TORKOL-4160 file (C-alpha; in steps of 0.2 Angstrom, whole numbers, padded with zeros to 4 digits, m for minus):
417
<pt num="1" X="0530" Y="0451" Z="0458"/>
<pt num="2" X="0516" Y="0455" Z="0475"/>
<pt num="3" X="0516" Y="0474" Z="0480"/>
<pt num="4" X="0505" Y="0479" Z="0494"/>
<pt num="5" X="0501" Y="0496" Z="0497"/>
<pt num="6" X="0495" Y="0505" Z="0513"/>
<pt num="7" X="0488" Y="0523" Z="0513"/>
<pt num="8" X="0474" Y="0528" Z="0524"/>
<pt num="9" X="0465" Y="0537" Z="0512"/>
<pt num="10" X="0471" Y="0528" Z="0495"/>
<pt num="11" X="0476" Y="0533" Z="0483"/>
<pt num="12" X="0484" Y="0548" Z="0489"/>
<pt num="13" X="0502" Y="0549" Z="0485"/>
<pt num="14" X="0501" Y="0536" Z="0477"/>
<pt num="15" X="0490" Y="0540" Z="0464"/>
<pt num="16" X="0501" Y="0534" Z="0450"/>
<pt num="17" X="0514" Y="0523" Z="0455"/>
<pt num="18" X="0500" Y="0511" Z="0463"/>
<pt num="19" X="0492" Y="0509" Z="0442"/>
<pt num="20" X="0510" Y="0508" Z="0436"/>
<pt num="21" X="0512" Y="0493" Z="0443"/>
<pt num="22" X="0496" Y="0486" Z="0444"/>
<pt num="23" X="0502" Y="0488" Z="0422"/>
<pt num="24" X="0514" Y="0477" Z="0422"/>
<pt num="25" X="0508" Y="0460" Z="0421"/>
<pt num="26" X="0519" Y="0450" Z="0430"/>
<pt num="27" X="0513" Y="0460" Z="0449"/>
<pt num="28" X="0500" Y="0457" Z="0456"/>
<pt num="29" X="0495" Y="0475" Z="0466"/>
<pt num="30" X="0484" Y="0476" Z="0483"/>
<pt num="31" X="0479" Y="0491" Z="0491"/>
<pt num="32" X="0471" Y="0494" Z="0510"/>
<pt num="33" X="0462" Y="0509" Z="0514"/>
<pt num="34" X="0452" Y="0512" Z="0529"/>
<pt num="35" X="0441" Y="0522" Z="0515"/>
<pt num="36" X="0423" Y="0512" Z="0510"/>
<pt num="37" X="0426" Y="0503" Z="0492"/>
<pt num="38" X="0412" Y="0503" Z="0482"/>
<pt num="39" X="0422" Y="0493" Z="0468"/>
<pt num="40" X="0435" Y="0479" Z="0470"/>
<pt num="41" X="0450" Y="0486" Z="0460"/>
<pt num="42" X="0455" Y="0503" Z="0454"/>
<pt num="43" X="0465" Y="0505" Z="0438"/>
<pt num="44" X="0471" Y="0486" Z="0441"/>
<pt num="45" X="0474" Y="0489" Z="0462"/>
<pt num="46" X="0462" Y="0477" Z="0470"/>
<pt num="47" X="0458" Y="0485" Z="0484"/>
<pt num="48" X="0454" Y="0480" Z="0501"/>
<pt num="49" X="0445" Y="0489" Z="0516"/>
<pt num="50" X="0447" Y="0488" Z="0535"/>
<pt num="51" X="0441" Y="0499" Z="0550"/>
<pt num="52" X="0445" Y="0500" Z="0569"/>
<pt num="53" X="0435" Y="0494" Z="0581"/>
<pt num="54" X="0435" Y="0505" Z="0594"/>
<pt num="55" X="0439" Y="0525" Z="0596"/>
<pt num="56" X="0449" Y="0534" Z="0607"/>
<pt num="57" X="0451" Y="0532" Z="0625"/>
<pt num="58" X="0441" Y="0547" Z="0635"/>
<pt num="59" X="0452" Y="0559" Z="0644"/>
<pt num="60" X="0470" Y="0550" Z="0636"/>
<pt num="61" X="0484" Y="0560" Z="0642"/>
<pt num="62" X="0486" Y="0574" Z="0629"/>
<pt num="63" X="0505" Y="0568" Z="0624"/>
<pt num="64" X="0500" Y="0551" Z="0621"/>
<pt num="65" X="0483" Y="0553" Z="0612"/>
<pt num="66" X="0492" Y="0553" Z="0596"/>
<pt num="67" X="0498" Y="0539" Z="0597"/>
<pt num="68" X="0486" Y="0529" Z="0604"/>
<pt num="69" X="0476" Y="0534" Z="0586"/>
<pt num="70" X="0492" Y="0526" Z="0579"/>
<pt num="71" X="0490" Y="0511" Z="0587"/>
<pt num="72" X="0472" Y="0509" Z="0585"/>
<pt num="73" X="0475" Y="0511" Z="0565"/>
<pt num="74" X="0488" Y="0499" Z="0566"/>
<pt num="75" X="0480" Y="0485" Z="0577"/>
<pt num="76" X="0466" Y="0485" Z="0564"/>
<pt num="77" X="0478" Y="0483" Z="0548"/>
<pt num="78" X="0485" Y="0471" Z="0557"/>
<pt num="79" X="0472" Y="0459" Z="0558"/>
<pt num="80" X="0463" Y="0463" Z="0541"/>
<pt num="81" X="0481" Y="0460" Z="0536"/>
<pt num="82" X="0480" Y="0442" Z="0542"/>
<pt num="83" X="0466" Y="0439" Z="0536"/>
<pt num="84" X="0473" Y="0443" Z="0519"/>
<pt num="85" X="0488" Y="0432" Z="0522"/>
<pt num="86" X="0475" Y="0416" Z="0526"/>
<pt num="87" X="0468" Y="0421" Z="0511"/>
<pt num="88" X="0487" Y="0415" Z="0504"/>
<pt num="89" X="0491" Y="0433" Z="0497"/>
<pt num="90" X="0511" Y="0436" Z="0505"/>
<pt num="91" X="0516" Y="0454" Z="0499"/>
<pt num="92" X="0538" Y="0453" Z="0492"/>
<pt num="93" X="0536" Y="0472" Z="0492"/>
<pt num="94" X="0525" Y="0483" Z="0507"/>
<pt num="95" X="0525" Y="0501" Z="0501"/>
<pt num="96" X="0517" Y="0513" Z="0516"/>
<pt num="97" X="0512" Y="0530" Z="0521"/>
<pt num="98" X="0516" Y="0528" Z="0539"/>
<pt num="99" X="0509" Y="0542" Z="0543"/>
<pt num="100" X="0493" Y="0535" Z="0552"/>
<pt num="101" X="0501" Y="0521" Z="0561"/>
<pt num="102" X="0494" Y="0508" Z="0547"/>
<pt num="103" X="0509" Y="0499" Z="0545"/>
<pt num="104" X="0520" Y="0497" Z="0561"/>
<pt num="105" X="0515" Y="0479" Z="0562"/>
<pt num="106" X="0515" Y="0473" Z="0545"/>
<pt num="107" X="0534" Y="0466" Z="0546"/>
<pt num="108" X="0526" Y="0454" Z="0563"/>
<pt num="109" X="0512" Y="0448" Z="0550"/>
<pt num="110" X="0525" Y="0445" Z="0532"/>
<pt num="111" X="0541" Y="0448" Z="0541"/>
<pt num="112" X="0551" Y="0442" Z="0525"/>
<pt num="113" X="0542" Y="0457" Z="0514"/>
<pt num="114" X="0552" Y="0473" Z="0512"/>
<pt num="115" X="0546" Y="0488" Z="0518"/>
<pt num="116" X="0546" Y="0505" Z="0510"/>
<pt num="117" X="0537" Y="0517" Z="0516"/>
<pt num="118" X="0532" Y="0536" Z="0511"/>
<pt num="119" X="0544" Y="0551" Z="0520"/>
<pt num="120" X="0532" Y="0563" Z="0524"/>
<pt num="121" X="0539" Y="0572" Z="0538"/>
<pt num="122" X="0547" Y="0569" Z="0553"/>
<pt num="123" X="0543" Y="0584" Z="0567"/>
<pt num="124" X="0554" Y="0598" Z="0576"/>
<pt num="125" X="0550" Y="0607" Z="0591"/>
<pt num="126" X="0561" Y="0620" Z="0582"/>
<pt num="127" X="0568" Y="0625" Z="0566"/>
<pt num="128" X="0554" Y="0619" Z="0559"/>
<pt num="129" X="0535" Y="0621" Z="0555"/>
<pt num="130" X="0534" Y="0623" Z="0574"/>
<pt num="131" X="0538" Y="0641" Z="0583"/>
<pt num="132" X="0540" Y="0647" Z="0566"/>
<pt num="133" X="0525" Y="0659" Z="0565"/>
<pt num="134" X="0524" Y="0673" Z="0583"/>
<pt num="135" X="0507" Y="0677" Z="0580"/>
<pt num="136" X="0503" Y="0658" Z="0587"/>
<pt num="137" X="0516" Y="0654" Z="0601"/>
<pt num="138" X="0514" Y="0638" Z="0609"/>
<pt num="139" X="0501" Y="0641" Z="0621"/>
<pt num="140" X="0510" Y="0626" Z="0632"/>
<pt num="141" X="0530" Y="0624" Z="0640"/>
<pt num="142" X="0525" Y="0608" Z="0637"/>
<pt num="143" X="0522" Y="0607" Z="0618"/>
<pt num="144" X="0542" Y="0601" Z="0615"/>
<pt num="145" X="0535" Y="0584" Z="0625"/>
<pt num="146" X="0521" Y="0581" Z="0614"/>
<pt num="147" X="0530" Y="0584" Z="0598"/>
<pt num="148" X="0543" Y="0572" Z="0602"/>
<pt num="149" X="0529" Y="0558" Z="0606"/>
<pt num="150" X="0524" Y="0563" Z="0592"/>
<pt num="151" X="0537" Y="0555" Z="0583"/>
<pt num="152" X="0537" Y="0538" Z="0591"/>
<pt num="153" X="0525" Y="0530" Z="0576"/>
<pt num="154" X="0542" Y="0538" Z="0563"/>
<pt num="155" X="0555" Y="0530" Z="0575"/>
<pt num="156" X="0545" Y="0512" Z="0576"/>
<pt num="157" X="0544" Y="0513" Z="0556"/>
<pt num="158" X="0564" Y="0516" Z="0558"/>
<pt num="159" X="0566" Y="0501" Z="0565"/>
<pt num="160" X="0557" Y="0492" Z="0554"/>
<pt num="161" X="0556" Y="0498" Z="0538"/>
<pt num="162" X="0568" Y="0494" Z="0525"/>
<pt num="163" X="0569" Y="0510" Z="0515"/>
<pt num="164" X="0560" Y="0527" Z="0513"/>
<pt num="165" X="0555" Y="0537" Z="0499"/>
<pt num="166" X="0551" Y="0557" Z="0502"/>
<pt num="167" X="0546" Y="0569" Z="0489"/>
<pt num="168" X="0558" Y="0583" Z="0491"/>
<pt num="169" X="0577" Y="0585" Z="0499"/>
<pt num="170" X="0568" Y="0596" Z="0512"/>
<pt num="171" X="0555" Y="0585" Z="0517"/>
<pt num="172" X="0569" Y="0569" Z="0518"/>
<pt num="173" X="0582" Y="0582" Z="0527"/>
<pt num="174" X="0567" Y="0585" Z="0541"/>
<pt num="175" X="0572" Y="0566" Z="0546"/>
<pt num="176" X="0586" Y="0560" Z="0560"/>
<pt num="177" X="0603" Y="0556" Z="0547"/>
<pt num="178" X="0601" Y="0538" Z="0556"/>
<pt num="179" X="0588" Y="0535" Z="0543"/>
<pt num="180" X="0591" Y="0550" Z="0529"/>
<pt num="181" X="0604" Y="0540" Z="0523"/>
<pt num="182" X="0589" Y="0525" Z="0520"/>
<pt num="183" X="0576" Y="0539" Z="0508"/>
<pt num="184" X="0577" Y="0540" Z="0489"/>
<pt num="185" X="0569" Y="0560" Z="0483"/>
<pt num="186" X="0555" Y="0558" Z="0471"/>
<pt num="187" X="0542" Y="0567" Z="0471"/>
<pt num="188" X="0524" Y="0559" Z="0469"/>
<pt num="189" X="0523" Y="0567" Z="0449"/>
<pt num="190" X="0514" Y="0579" Z="0441"/>
<pt num="191" X="0508" Y="0573" Z="0425"/>
<pt num="192" X="0515" Y="0592" Z="0413"/>
<pt num="193" X="0507" Y="0587" Z="0395"/>
<pt num="194" X="0489" Y="0587" Z="0404"/>
<pt num="195" X="0495" Y="0601" Z="0418"/>
<pt num="196" X="0499" Y="0612" Z="0404"/>
<pt num="197" X="0496" Y="0630" Z="0401"/>
<pt num="198" X="0482" Y="0636" Z="0388"/>
<pt num="199" X="0480" Y="0654" Z="0381"/>
<pt num="200" X="0462" Y="0650" Z="0375"/>
<pt num="201" X="0456" Y="0645" Z="0391"/>
<pt num="202" X="0441" Y="0652" Z="0400"/>
<pt num="203" X="0431" Y="0649" Z="0415"/>
<pt num="204" X="0414" Y="0653" Z="0420"/>
<pt num="205" X="0411" Y="0658" Z="0441"/>
<pt num="206" X="0391" Y="0660" Z="0447"/>
<pt num="207" X="0393" Y="0677" Z="0459"/>
<pt num="208" X="0381" Y="0684" Z="0472"/>
<pt num="209" X="0378" Y="0697" Z="0456"/>
<pt num="210" X="0377" Y="0681" Z="0443"/>
<pt num="211" X="0390" Y="0674" Z="0432"/>
<pt num="212" X="0407" Y="0679" Z="0428"/>
<pt num="213" X="0415" Y="0669" Z="0412"/>
<pt num="214" X="0437" Y="0672" Z="0413"/>
<pt num="215" X="0450" Y="0673" Z="0400"/>
<pt num="216" X="0469" Y="0676" Z="0400"/>
<pt num="217" X="0462" Y="0693" Z="0395"/>
<pt num="218" X="0458" Y="0697" Z="0413"/>
<pt num="219" X="0467" Y="0701" Z="0426"/>
<pt num="220" X="0468" Y="0688" Z="0438"/>
<pt num="221" X="0477" Y="0682" Z="0456"/>
<pt num="222" X="0472" Y="0666" Z="0463"/>
<pt num="223" X="0479" Y="0660" Z="0480"/>
<pt num="224" X="0475" Y="0641" Z="0482"/>
<pt num="225" X="0476" Y="0628" Z="0496"/>
<pt num="226" X="0466" Y="0613" Z="0504"/>
<pt num="227" X="0461" Y="0624" Z="0518"/>
<pt num="228" X="0461" Y="0643" Z="0521"/>
<pt num="229" X="0473" Y="0644" Z="0536"/>
<pt num="230" X="0490" Y="0651" Z="0547"/>
<pt num="231" X="0502" Y="0635" Z="0540"/>
<pt num="232" X="0500" Y="0642" Z="0521"/>
<pt num="233" X="0501" Y="0662" Z="0523"/>
<pt num="234" X="0479" Y="0664" Z="0523"/>
<pt num="235" X="0483" Y="0678" Z="0535"/>
<pt num="236" X="0497" Y="0687" Z="0524"/>
<pt num="237" X="0489" Y="0686" Z="0512"/>
<pt num="238" X="0470" Y="0692" Z="0516"/>
<pt num="239" X="0483" Y="0707" Z="0522"/>
<pt num="240" X="0491" Y="0711" Z="0505"/>
<pt num="241" X="0475" Y="0711" Z="0500"/>
<pt num="242" X="0470" Y="0730" Z="0503"/>
<pt num="243" X="0484" Y="0738" Z="0497"/>
<pt num="244" X="0481" Y="0726" Z="0480"/>
<pt num="245" X="0464" Y="0729" Z="0478"/>
<pt num="246" X="0468" Y="0750" Z="0479"/>
<pt num="247" X="0483" Y="0749" Z="0464"/>
<pt num="248" X="0474" Y="0738" Z="0455"/>
<pt num="249" X="0457" Y="0741" Z="0451"/>
<pt num="250" X="0453" Y="0729" Z="0437"/>
<pt num="251" X="0461" Y="0713" Z="0444"/>
<pt num="252" X="0450" Y="0697" Z="0451"/>
<pt num="253" X="0457" Y="0689" Z="0467"/>
<pt num="254" X="0450" Y="0668" Z="0466"/>
<pt num="255" X="0455" Y="0662" Z="0483"/>
<pt num="256" X="0453" Y="0642" Z="0484"/>
<pt num="257" X="0453" Y="0630" Z="0499"/>
<pt num="258" X="0439" Y="0625" Z="0511"/>
<pt num="259" X="0438" Y="0633" Z="0529"/>
<pt num="260" X="0444" Y="0619" Z="0542"/>
<pt num="261" X="0460" Y="0617" Z="0547"/>
<pt num="262" X="0470" Y="0603" Z="0539"/>
<pt num="263" X="0486" Y="0609" Z="0548"/>
<pt num="264" X="0490" Y="0619" Z="0565"/>
<pt num="265" X="0479" Y="0622" Z="0580"/>
<pt num="266" X="0461" Y="0631" Z="0575"/>
<pt num="267" X="0454" Y="0646" Z="0582"/>
<pt num="268" X="0443" Y="0647" Z="0596"/>
<pt num="269" X="0427" Y="0648" Z="0602"/>
<pt num="270" X="0422" Y="0638" Z="0585"/>
<pt num="271" X="0427" Y="0651" Z="0573"/>
<pt num="272" X="0435" Y="0648" Z="0556"/>
<pt num="273" X="0450" Y="0655" Z="0548"/>
<pt num="274" X="0444" Y="0659" Z="0535"/>
<pt num="275" X="0432" Y="0674" Z="0542"/>
<pt num="276" X="0444" Y="0679" Z="0555"/>
<pt num="277" X="0458" Y="0687" Z="0540"/>
<pt num="278" X="0442" Y="0690" Z="0530"/>
<pt num="279" X="0435" Y="0700" Z="0544"/>
<pt num="280" X="0452" Y="0708" Z="0550"/>
<pt num="281" X="0455" Y="0716" Z="0533"/>
<pt num="282" X="0435" Y="0720" Z="0527"/>
<pt num="283" X="0435" Y="0737" Z="0537"/>
<pt num="284" X="0452" Y="0742" Z="0526"/>
<pt num="285" X="0440" Y="0736" Z="0508"/>
<pt num="286" X="0428" Y="0745" Z="0499"/>
<pt num="287" X="0410" Y="0736" Z="0495"/>
<pt num="288" X="0417" Y="0740" Z="0477"/>
<pt num="289" X="0432" Y="0732" Z="0479"/>
<pt num="290" X="0427" Y="0718" Z="0489"/>
<pt num="291" X="0417" Y="0709" Z="0474"/>
<pt num="292" X="0432" Y="0707" Z="0468"/>
<pt num="293" X="0436" Y="0695" Z="0478"/>
<pt num="294" X="0431" Y="0680" Z="0476"/>
<pt num="295" X="0432" Y="0665" Z="0488"/>
<pt num="296" X="0429" Y="0648" Z="0478"/>
<pt num="297" X="0430" Y="0634" Z="0491"/>
<pt num="298" X="0437" Y="0618" Z="0489"/>
<pt num="299" X="0438" Y="0616" Z="0468"/>
<pt num="300" X="0435" Y="0601" Z="0459"/>
<pt num="301" X="0453" Y="0596" Z="0449"/>
<pt num="302" X="0442" Y="0596" Z="0431"/>
<pt num="303" X="0440" Y="0617" Z="0434"/>
<pt num="304" X="0456" Y="0619" Z="0446"/>
<pt num="305" X="0469" Y="0614" Z="0430"/>
<pt num="306" X="0460" Y="0627" Z="0423"/>
<pt num="307" X="0458" Y="0642" Z="0436"/>
<pt num="308" X="0477" Y="0639" Z="0437"/>
<pt num="309" X="0480" Y="0642" Z="0416"/>
<pt num="310" X="0470" Y="0658" Z="0420"/>
<pt num="311" X="0480" Y="0667" Z="0433"/>
<pt num="312" X="0492" Y="0681" Z="0429"/>
<pt num="313" X="0501" Y="0680" Z="0444"/>
<pt num="314" X="0500" Y="0664" Z="0457"/>
<pt num="315" X="0505" Y="0666" Z="0476"/>
<pt num="316" X="0509" Y="0654" Z="0486"/>
<pt num="317" X="0513" Y="0653" Z="0505"/>
<pt num="318" X="0519" Y="0640" Z="0517"/>
<pt num="319" X="0525" Y="0638" Z="0533"/>
<pt num="320" X="0541" Y="0628" Z="0534"/>
<pt num="321" X="0532" Y="0613" Z="0531"/>
<pt num="322" X="0527" Y="0601" Z="0514"/>
<pt num="323" X="0526" Y="0606" Z="0499"/>
<pt num="324" X="0509" Y="0607" Z="0491"/>
<pt num="325" X="0507" Y="0596" Z="0473"/>
<pt num="326" X="0498" Y="0615" Z="0471"/>
<pt num="327" X="0514" Y="0624" Z="0469"/>
<pt num="328" X="0521" Y="0612" Z="0457"/>
<pt num="329" X="0504" Y="0611" Z="0449"/>
<pt num="330" X="0506" Y="0631" Z="0444"/>
<pt num="331" X="0522" Y="0631" Z="0439"/>
<pt num="332" X="0518" Y="0617" Z="0427"/>
<pt num="333" X="0505" Y="0626" Z="0421"/>
<pt num="334" X="0517" Y="0642" Z="0417"/>
<pt num="335" X="0512" Y="0653" Z="0431"/>
<pt num="336" X="0519" Y="0670" Z="0438"/>
<pt num="337" X="0523" Y="0665" Z="0455"/>
<pt num="338" X="0527" Y="0674" Z="0471"/>
<pt num="339" X="0531" Y="0664" Z="0485"/>
<pt num="340" X="0533" Y="0666" Z="0501"/>
<pt num="341" X="0556" Y="0660" Z="0507"/>
<pt num="342" X="0554" Y="0648" Z="0516"/>
<pt num="343" X="0566" Y="0632" Z="0515"/>
<pt num="344" X="0551" Y="0622" Z="0504"/>
<pt num="345" X="0550" Y="0632" Z="0490"/>
<pt num="346" X="0569" Y="0637" Z="0488"/>
<pt num="347" X="0569" Y="0622" Z="0480"/>
<pt num="348" X="0559" Y="0624" Z="0468"/>
<pt num="349" X="0557" Y="0642" Z="0467"/>
<pt num="350" X="0574" Y="0652" Z="0463"/>
<pt num="351" X="0572" Y="0670" Z="0465"/>
<pt num="352" X="0568" Y="0680" Z="0449"/>
<pt num="353" X="0568" Y="0660" Z="0439"/>
<pt num="354" X="0556" Y="0651" Z="0441"/>
<pt num="355" X="0545" Y="0665" Z="0454"/>
<pt num="356" X="0550" Y="0678" Z="0465"/>
<pt num="357" X="0551" Y="0675" Z="0485"/>
<pt num="358" X="0546" Y="0687" Z="0497"/>
<pt num="359" X="0549" Y="0684" Z="0516"/>
<pt num="360" X="0535" Y="0675" Z="0525"/>
<pt num="361" X="0527" Y="0689" Z="0537"/>
<pt num="362" X="0530" Y="0705" Z="0525"/>
<pt num="363" X="0512" Y="0707" Z="0517"/>
<pt num="364" X="0519" Y="0724" Z="0512"/>
<pt num="365" X="0534" Y="0715" Z="0500"/>
<pt num="366" X="0519" Y="0700" Z="0494"/>
<pt num="367" X="0508" Y="0713" Z="0491"/>
<pt num="368" X="0520" Y="0724" Z="0482"/>
<pt num="369" X="0530" Y="0710" Z="0473"/>
<pt num="370" X="0510" Y="0707" Z="0466"/>
<pt num="371" X="0509" Y="0723" Z="0457"/>
<pt num="372" X="0526" Y="0723" Z="0450"/>
<pt num="373" X="0524" Y="0708" Z="0441"/>
<pt num="374" X="0506" Y="0711" Z="0434"/>
<pt num="375" X="0516" Y="0728" Z="0427"/>
<pt num="376" X="0529" Y="0718" Z="0417"/>
<pt num="377" X="0523" Y="0704" Z="0403"/>
<pt num="378" X="0538" Y="0700" Z="0400"/>
<pt num="379" X="0544" Y="0696" Z="0417"/>
<pt num="380" X="0529" Y="0688" Z="0418"/>
<pt num="381" X="0532" Y="0674" Z="0403"/>
<pt num="382" X="0546" Y="0674" Z="0406"/>
<pt num="383" X="0545" Y="0667" Z="0422"/>
<pt num="384" X="0531" Y="0658" Z="0419"/>
<pt num="385" X="0541" Y="0647" Z="0404"/>
<pt num="386" X="0556" Y="0646" Z="0416"/>
<pt num="387" X="0543" Y="0639" Z="0429"/>
<pt num="388" X="0538" Y="0626" Z="0417"/>
<pt num="389" X="0554" Y="0619" Z="0412"/>
<pt num="390" X="0562" Y="0618" Z="0429"/>
<pt num="391" X="0544" Y="0609" Z="0431"/>
<pt num="392" X="0546" Y="0595" Z="0419"/>
<pt num="393" X="0565" Y="0594" Z="0421"/>
<pt num="394" X="0561" Y="0588" Z="0438"/>
<pt num="395" X="0546" Y="0584" Z="0442"/>
<pt num="396" X="0539" Y="0574" Z="0425"/>
<pt num="397" X="0527" Y="0562" Z="0432"/>
<pt num="398" X="0533" Y="0551" Z="0415"/>
<pt num="399" X="0550" Y="0556" Z="0409"/>
<pt num="400" X="0556" Y="0558" Z="0430"/>
<pt num="401" X="0545" Y="0552" Z="0444"/>
<pt num="402" X="0538" Y="0536" Z="0438"/>
<pt num="403" X="0554" Y="0529" Z="0430"/>
<pt num="404" X="0564" Y="0534" Z="0448"/>
<pt num="405" X="0549" Y="0527" Z="0457"/>
<pt num="406" X="0548" Y="0508" Z="0448"/>
<pt num="407" X="0566" Y="0507" Z="0452"/>
<pt num="408" X="0565" Y="0511" Z="0469"/>
<pt num="409" X="0553" Y="0496" Z="0472"/>
<pt num="410" X="0563" Y="0485" Z="0461"/>
<pt num="411" X="0578" Y="0487" Z="0473"/>
<pt num="412" X="0569" Y="0487" Z="0486"/>
<pt num="413" X="0563" Y="0469" Z="0481"/>
<pt num="414" X="0579" Y="0465" Z="0477"/>
<pt num="415" X="0587" Y="0469" Z="0494"/>
<pt num="416" X="0600" Y="0482" Z="0485"/>
<pt num="417" X="0595" Y="0499" Z="0495"/>
């Protein structure tokens, strides 16, 4: 079977899926990406890069700027696909992340190919991320109009896609019912054998005062995001810090994340969310206590898992939005987790079973729940063990997710979805 993957930043969510298909000698797997590649093949997957030939139109209407960008990328992928077809490659199945528009026109190149799309999120003006946080209201009532047009890419894909795959039920349920019935829920998968508890873990951090080596004997509070921003509750976590540091004089706080923006609006005047909320709480934290707060930036994966293994209590907060891999990885290593009581989390964190849930906006309750767990090693052990068991049962790569993904693509190929 010939299989074509499309992802602007391949492998992305197809990190395990594509190599698993390529491992079957009966398959030829090709991936198209906008990332320049130094090699022609990765884990059995043939890589083809493509690039856009133009940029977005200056001063284009702000409601349609997003769709113009996706159209430009879709055209670039379309023209690259024509060359691939001319070279003799014709996919039986195309698996695409449609979020950047690349796969919009691929059925015009290969009308007989079966197209499966990764259904990450369908935008809503109400009931999900937009309007969730009253601290950051929309400055323009017309935001609802822009949001409607932002879904043009999704809606056009519904016309050509034969099936969808989504990592969580909540994310799948954001899609309209007319297409929802074509979506199969299968998570990307967590390698729970590699992402596992390690009681002997140790990690050395470089600090302003030198180096600091941590073990499981230390009291460590972890907070992890790709970028430190309101969408992932960074402001709420920071507002809990003064009380946490006051009540737990030996606790160390490790904060992972960049100072850019992944989701939502950027702050004004070139500021960074990281600095804004650190500056807000800093007057309430003594110099001695502030030295126990460590901003680690973006951490390489080989150091990230040991950091989770060190965690005494892990905090994860999010708007009603895409669920982060880091939450499931924290569950897989057996972290005792305090999380926001928002819809995506209720699928994985069951209160007082696989973690503790608190109101997203209640920084006082967050601080209190973290302190309660820090005082209760038996509760931490129970919650961590349950979290790991849940991760293995529902998100394990080898026994759960990959078999379901392979089954999905096989059904897609023979038109049984």
